[in-house]
C-alpha positions in Angstrom: 240.1 -67.9 62.0 239.5 -66.1 65.2 237.3 -66.5 68.2 236.6 -63.7 70.1 235.6 -64.4 74.0 234.0 -61.6 75.9 233.6 -61.5 79.5 232.6 -58.9 82.2 234.8 -59.1 85.5 234.4 -56.3 88.0 232.3 -54.3 85.8 234.6 -54.2 83.2 234.3 -55.7 79.6 237.2 -57.9 78.5 238.2 -59.6 75.5 240.1 -62.9 74.7 241.4 -63.6 71.4 241.7 -67.3 70.3 243.2 -67.9 66.8 244.7 -65.7 64.3 243.7 -63.8 61.2 241.3 -61.1 59.9 238.4 -59.7 62.0 236.0 -57.2 61.4 235.9 -55.7 64.9 235.2 -52.1 65.3 236.7 -49.9 68.1 236.0 -46.2 69.0 237.9 -43.6 70.3 237.1 -40.0 71.8 239.6 -37.8 73.1 237.3 -35.9 75.3 235.0 -38.7 76.4 236.8 -41.7 76.3 239.2 -43.4 79.0 241.8 -46.0 78.5 241.4 -46.9 82.0 237.8 -47.9 81.8 236.7 -47.7 78.5 236.2 -51.1 76.4 236.4 -49.5 72.9 232.6 -49.5 72.3 230.7 -46.5 71.0 229.4 -45.9 74.5 232.6 -46.1 76.3 235.4 -45.3 73.8 239.0 -45.3 74.4 240.8 -41.7 74.8 243.9 -42.2 72.5 244.6 -43.7 69.1 247.9 -45.4 70.6 245.9 -47.4 73.1 243.4 -48.2 70.7 245.8 -49.5 68.3 247.2 -51.9 71.0 244.0 -53.5 71.2 243.0 -53.6 67.7 243.4 -56.7 65.7 244.2 -57.5 62.1 241.6 -56.2 60.0 239.8 -53.9 62.2 238.3 -50.7 62.3 239.0 -47.8 64.6 236.6 -44.9 64.4 237.5 -41.6 65.7 234.9 -39.4 67.3 234.5 -35.8 67.4 237.5 -33.9 68.5 241.1 -33.1 68.1 243.7 -35.9 68.2 247.5 -34.8 68.9 250.5 -35.0 71.2 252.2 -38.0 72.4 249.7 -40.6 72.5 248.6 -39.8 69.0 251.8 -39.5 67.5 254.5 -41.8 66.0 251.9 -44.7 65.5 253.1 -47.7 64.1 251.2 -49.7 61.7 252.2 -53.2 61.4 248.8 -54.7 60.5 245.8 -54.5 58.1 243.8 -51.5 59.7 241.3 -48.9 58.8 241.3 -45.6 60.8 238.1 -43.6 60.1 236.2 -40.2 61.1 233.2 -41.3 62.4 232.5 -37.6 63.1 234.2 -34.3 63.0 237.9 -35.8 63.7 241.0 -33.8 63.5 244.6 -35.6 63.6 247.0 -32.5 64.5 250.7 -33.5 64.2 252.4 -32.6 67.2 256.0 -30.9 67.2 258.8 -32.7 65.6 256.8 -35.9 65.2 255.3 -38.2 62.8 251.5 -39.4 63.0 251.4 -42.9 61.4 254.7 -44.9 60.7 253.3 -48.0 58.3 255.8 -51.1 58.3 256.7 -53.0 55.4 254.1 -55.4 56.3 251.4 -52.9 57.3 248.6 -51.7 55.6 246.3 -48.5 56.3 243.1 -47.2 55.3 242.3 -43.4 56.4 238.8 -42.3 55.6 236.9 -39.0 56.5 239.9 -37.3 58.7 241.1 -33.9 58.6 244.7 -33.5 59.2 246.6 -30.5 60.3 249.6 -29.6 62.5 250.0 -27.9 65.8 252.7 -25.6 64.5 254.3 -24.6 61.0 257.9 -24.5 62.8 258.3 -28.0 62.0 258.6 -30.2 58.9 258.0 -33.8 59.9 256.2 -35.8 57.6 252.5 -36.9 58.6 252.7 -40.5 56.9 255.9 -42.4 56.7 255.7 -45.5 54.4 258.4 -48.1 54.9 257.4 -50.5 52.1 253.7 -51.3 53.1 250.5 -49.7 51.7 248.6 -46.6 52.6 245.1 -45.6 51.1 243.5 -42.0 52.1 240.0 -41.5 51.2 237.7 -38.4 51.3 240.3 -36.4 53.7 241.8 -33.0 53.9 245.1 -31.8 54.6 245.5 -28.1 55.8 247.9 -25.7 57.3 250.7 -28.0 57.2 254.6 -27.2 56.9 256.4 -30.4 55.8 259.3 -31.5 53.7 256.7 -34.3 52.3 253.1 -34.6 54.0 253.3 -38.5 52.9 256.9 -39.7 52.5 256.7 -43.2 51.1 258.3 -46.2 49.9 255.6 -48.8 48.8 252.0 -48.1 47.5 250.2 -45.1 48.1 246.6 -44.3 46.7 244.5 -41.1 47.5 241.0 -40.5 46.5 239.0 -37.4 46.7 241.5 -35.7 49.3 242.0 -31.8 49.6 245.7 -30.1 50.1 245.0 -26.7 51.2 247.0 -23.8 52.5 250.2 -26.2 53.1 254.1 -25.1 52.8 255.9 -28.0 51.2 255.3 -31.0 49.2 252.5 -33.3 49.5 254.1 -36.6 48.3 257.9 -37.7 48.5 259.6 -40.9 48.2 260.2 -44.0 45.8 256.5 -45.3 46.2 253.8 -45.9 43.3 251.6 -43.2 43.9 248.0 -43.1 42.5 245.8 -40.2 42.9 242.4 -39.6 41.7 240.1 -36.6 42.6 242.5 -34.5 44.6 242.9 -30.6 45.0 246.0 -28.8 45.7 245.5 -25.1 46.4 247.5 -22.4 47.8 251.2 -24.4 48.3 254.0 -22.5 49.2 257.5 -23.1 49.5 259.2 -25.1 52.1 262.9 -24.3 51.6 264.2 -20.9 51.7 267.9 -21.7 51.7 268.9 -21.3 47.9 270.8 -24.7 48.1 267.6 -26.5 48.8 265.5 -24.5 46.4 265.3 -27.1 43.6 263.5 -29.3 46.3 260.6 -26.9 46.1 258.3 -28.9 44.2 254.7 -30.1 45.1 255.4 -33.7 44.1 259.3 -34.3 44.0 259.2 -38.1 43.7 261.5 -40.8 42.3 258.7 -43.5 41.8 255.9 -43.8 39.5 252.7 -41.7 39.7 249.5 -41.5 38.0 247.0 -38.7 38.6 243.4 -38.4 37.2 240.6 -35.7 37.3 242.6 -33.5 39.6 242.9 -29.6 40.1 246.3 -27.8 41.1 245.9 -24.0 41.8 
C-alpha cells in the first residue's frame, strides 16, 4: 500500500510518498495555463508538460490533459514504465513532433489512452506515435488524423483499440508482432506511405506479423 503525505511549504504544495503499489491519484496538465515550476498537478494549478507530469505520476495514476495542443520535446519520446492512464479531460490534442515518437511503452509498462486527438506537426516524417516494446496499450474513444507514418502504432505486446477513428492518414495504422484487438474502429482516406517501388509491398493498412481480431469496424 501507499501513503501520501501532503504539506504546504513556502506557498508550494509538496507530496511525500511512503510505500509502494497502486494509487488512484489524478494529475492535471495544461499547455497554456500550467506551470512546471509553480503548479502542483491539481485542476486549479496544473503542470505544463506531459513529460513533467509523468515524472510525478505513480503506478496507477491518471493524467488528465486539459484543452490545448501538446507537442515538441517536452511532450515527445515519453517512456511508460508503470501502469498509467492518460485522458483528454477537455479538447486535448497530441501532435507528434518532427522525427520523434510520442509514447514508448516498456515491457513492464501499461498505458490506457482515452479521449485524445492525435495528429502530426509535419507529414515529412514517418515516426510511429506509439512504440510498444512488449507492454500493453489500450486506446479508447480517440482519433488519429493527418499523420504520415510507417506504422502509427508499432507494437510487440498487447494492443487493444476501442471506438477509434483513423482519418486522412498516410501509411499503416498497426505494425509489429503484437496481439491486436480492435472493436468499432473506422479507417478512412488512407494513402500509401512508400513511393519507392522496392517498398511498395509494405503499403498495407495493417502489415502485422502477430495475431489480430477486428470487430464492428469500417474501412473506406
